N, C-alpha and C positions, 0 to 999 in steps of 0.2 A: 545681836552674834550676825555678821556679813558671811559670805562666802569665803573670801581670806581669810577668817577667824577659824571658820570649821575644822579646815583637817588639823591643825595643832590642838586646838580643844578636845577631838576625839583621841587626840593621841596621847592628852593629857592623862585622859580620862581612861584608854587602856593600860597605863601603866597603876591606877589608883584601885583601892581596896572596893569600889565599889564595881570595878568591871570584873575583881574578879568573883564577886557577888553574883552578877548579873552578867556573865559572859554574852547572853545574848542577847543587849542592849547593842553593843558595841558591832557584833555581827552585823545585827539587823541593818546597823547603819550604813555600814559599809557596802551591804549589798544592795542598798536601795539608794548609796548615795547620789547617783547619774538624775534621780528624780528628787533627790531633796532639795541639791545646791543651788538649780537656780530659784525655787522658793525665797531662799534668803537674799536673793538679791531684791525682792519688795521691801518697800520701806517697810517700817513697824506698823505702820497705820494699817497697810493693806494688808497684811500677814494678818492681824487681829480681824479683820473682816471675815478672811479664809478660814481662820481657827472656827470661828462663830457658825459661819456657812456648815463649813466639816458638821462639827457638833449636831447643829439642826437635822443634817442629812440624817446623823447616826441614829437620833433618837426619830424619824420620821421611820427609817426601816425597821426599828425595833418596833415602832407600832403597828406596822405592814405585816409583819411576822407574826404578832400576838394575835390580829386579828385578819387572818386570810381571806375568810370566807362571809365577813359578816355582813349583815345584810340592814337597811334602814329598820328601824323600829315598827311596824304595824299603827294605823293610826286606831 
């Protein structure tokens, strides 16, 4: 999907049964669309790398939160 297809797709989603069950999805997308739309201009190959990087960063953040004061094991 590219930026030109995003708005009609969101409008279609907003009319669907899924939107009635999960109204915060469309609201969130509308609220953050100025940040999301430029992302859609990247080719799919680049988006895949960005998704992967975001997933790795999220995992690293969880590890840091789980081990905030961890010290190396003593010898």
